[in-house]
C-alpha positions as CSV (number, residue, x, y, z in Angstrom):
1,M,48.6,-51.3,162.2
2,A,48.8,-50.5,166.0
3,S,47.2,-51.9,168.7
4,V,46.6,-51.6,172.6
5,S,46.6,-54.0,175.2
6,I,45.2,-53.3,178.8
7,Y,46.2,-55.8,181.6
8,G,44.3,-55.6,184.8
9,L,40.8,-54.0,183.5
10,D,39.0,-57.1,184.5
11,D,40.3,-56.9,188.0
12,L,39.2,-53.0,188.1
13,A,35.9,-54.0,186.8
14,L,35.5,-56.6,189.5
15,S,36.7,-54.2,192.3
16,L,34.3,-51.5,191.2
17,A,31.6,-53.8,191.1
18,D,32.1,-55.0,194.7
19,L,32.5,-51.2,195.7
20,A,29.2,-50.4,194.4
21,R,27.6,-52.9,196.8
22,L,29.1,-51.9,200.2
23,P,28.9,-54.8,202.7
24,D,26.7,-54.1,205.8
25,D,29.8,-54.9,208.0
26,V,31.3,-51.9,206.5
27,T,28.6,-49.6,206.9
28,D,27.8,-51.0,210.3
29,G,31.6,-50.2,211.1
30,M,31.1,-46.8,209.8
31,L,28.1,-45.9,211.7
32,E,29.6,-47.6,215.1
33,E,32.9,-45.6,214.9
34,G,31.1,-42.2,214.2
35,A,28.6,-43.2,217.4
36,K,31.9,-43.9,219.5
37,V,32.9,-40.2,218.9
38,I,29.4,-38.7,219.5
39,V,28.8,-40.5,222.8
40,R,32.1,-39.5,224.2
41,E,31.4,-35.6,223.1
42,M,27.9,-35.7,224.6
43,K,29.5,-37.2,227.9
44,K,31.8,-34.0,227.8
45,A,29.0,-31.8,227.2
46,A,26.4,-33.0,229.5
47,P,25.6,-30.9,232.7
48,R,27.2,-32.8,235.8
49,D,24.9,-31.7,238.6
50,T,24.7,-35.4,239.6
51,G,26.3,-37.3,237.0
52,Q,23.5,-39.6,236.3
53,L,22.7,-38.0,232.9
54,N,26.4,-38.1,231.9
55,A,26.5,-41.8,233.0
56,S,23.4,-42.9,230.9
57,I,24.5,-41.8,227.4
58,V,24.8,-44.8,225.1
59,A,24.9,-45.5,221.6
60,G,22.0,-47.9,220.5
61,R,22.3,-50.6,217.9
62,V,22.4,-50.1,213.9
63,K,18.6,-49.8,212.9
64,R,17.8,-50.5,209.3
65,D,14.4,-49.1,207.4
66,K,13.3,-48.0,204.2
67,G,15.4,-44.6,204.7
68,G,18.9,-46.3,205.4
69,K,20.7,-47.1,208.5
70,R,21.1,-45.1,211.6
71,I,22.5,-45.3,215.1
72,Y,20.6,-43.3,217.9
73,V,22.9,-41.8,220.6
74,Y,20.7,-40.7,223.6
75,P,20.7,-41.0,227.5
76,S,19.0,-44.3,228.7
77,G,17.3,-45.6,232.0
78,T,15.6,-43.7,234.7
79,R,17.0,-41.5,237.4
80,K,18.1,-43.0,240.7
81,N,17.4,-40.6,243.3
82,T,13.9,-39.5,242.4
83,N,12.5,-42.9,242.0
84,A,12.2,-43.7,245.6
85,Y,10.1,-40.9,246.2
86,R,8.1,-41.4,243.1
87,S,7.1,-45.0,243.8
88,K,5.8,-43.7,247.2
89,T,3.6,-41.1,245.4
90,G,2.6,-43.4,242.5
91,A,4.3,-41.1,240.0
92,K,6.0,-42.7,237.2
93,P,10.2,-42.7,237.3
94,V,11.8,-39.7,235.7
95,R,13.8,-41.0,232.7
96,N,17.3,-39.5,231.8
97,A,16.0,-38.7,228.2
98,E,13.3,-36.5,229.7
99,V,16.1,-34.6,231.7
100,G,18.2,-34.2,228.9
101,F,15.3,-33.0,226.7
102,I,14.2,-30.1,229.4
103,L,18.4,-29.3,229.6
104,E,18.7,-29.1,226.0
105,Y,15.5,-26.9,225.0
106,G,14.7,-25.2,228.4
107,A,11.5,-25.1,230.2
108,P,10.5,-21.3,230.5
109,R,7.6,-21.8,232.8
110,R,10.2,-22.9,235.4
111,G,12.7,-20.5,234.6
112,L,15.1,-23.1,233.2
113,L,17.1,-21.9,230.1
114,A,18.2,-23.9,227.1
115,R,21.6,-25.4,227.5
116,Q,21.8,-27.0,224.2
117,W,24.2,-29.6,225.4
118,V,23.3,-32.1,222.5
119,W,23.7,-29.5,219.7
120,K,26.9,-28.4,220.9
121,A,28.4,-31.8,221.4
122,S,27.2,-32.8,217.9
123,E,28.7,-30.0,216.3
124,A,32.0,-30.9,218.3
125,A,32.0,-34.4,217.1
126,A,30.9,-34.1,213.5
127,D,34.5,-33.9,212.0
128,E,36.0,-36.4,213.8
129,A,32.8,-38.7,213.6
130,V,33.0,-38.4,209.6
131,G,37.0,-39.1,210.0
132,Q,36.4,-42.1,211.9
133,A,33.8,-43.3,209.6
134,K,36.1,-42.5,206.8
135,Q,38.9,-44.6,208.0
136,V,36.8,-47.8,208.1
137,Y,35.6,-47.0,204.4
138,E,39.5,-46.6,203.4
139,K,40.3,-49.9,205.2
140,Y,37.8,-51.5,203.1
141,L,39.0,-49.9,200.1
142,K,42.5,-50.9,200.9
143,K,41.4,-54.4,201.2
144,L,40.0,-54.3,197.6
145,N,43.3,-52.6,196.5
146,L,41.8,-49.5,195.4
């Protein structure tokens, strides 16, 4: 009668169980590496009238909710040159996110056309961002000998 012996099946089952519950540091690393690429592309695509919008683009921290994890990439802070005038008149300071929004979607009543700089940057960064996240994941798989 023939018999079959399999060596290493227990190790494979253990590795697959480890793979099924991906650690937080791996998923966070994947998101952070992808966000770095998106920040770089958004800085390239941002209109450079004064350079303030470009300098304000940052990636936030990893956020977790019932839908999963995410990182927001956005223009942060307020405009520097308009705040002195606005503080004298009592108006709120202009946020860089507001300027970015208007440049992205336009302001037809003011005659400003949409530039879609965020969309263009996101499209340009998509493949490379996924590639960076993939590298982090493959490094984790290599650590598990898979």
